[in-house]
Steps between C-alpha positions, in 0.01 A plus 500: 500500500785254471265250337357766267841613381646150479213351297353791301303284256342269757177696543312706244348745751841616620628593155407869485515559876843352567703814429290741712487244781877455486557875511263539796649202686861606459416867556335425834782269607786723378572683830500174695722333241751786498526514879500120534784473248685781679474307825632190323788708362589611851484140626698353209743313726238381749375139498208424269258450788577842641467660157164337438364582843608863502391564140162333562445699816590828329263435207223397741550817705492712185170342392366553851594869473336530155177346631501718814556819302234413243241419768523837672157668499628849412637389164274571200297202388407402148175338612286700745 
């Protein structure tokens, strides 16, 4: 998505799909970004290595939780 938003005219096929893809990408990543930035705000005075490690671990754990919740069999499925 970084490439698509940085170089919007580099590929013709991405022209009409760039905006919906950007909305979907940032919409899916919004909770992780908000919590990751909150963790960084808490650790503002910590060394950069600690900030990066803790923020990376928190975003990874959030994605792990999203995948675990979405793979539960009792949730309704779009495809049977």
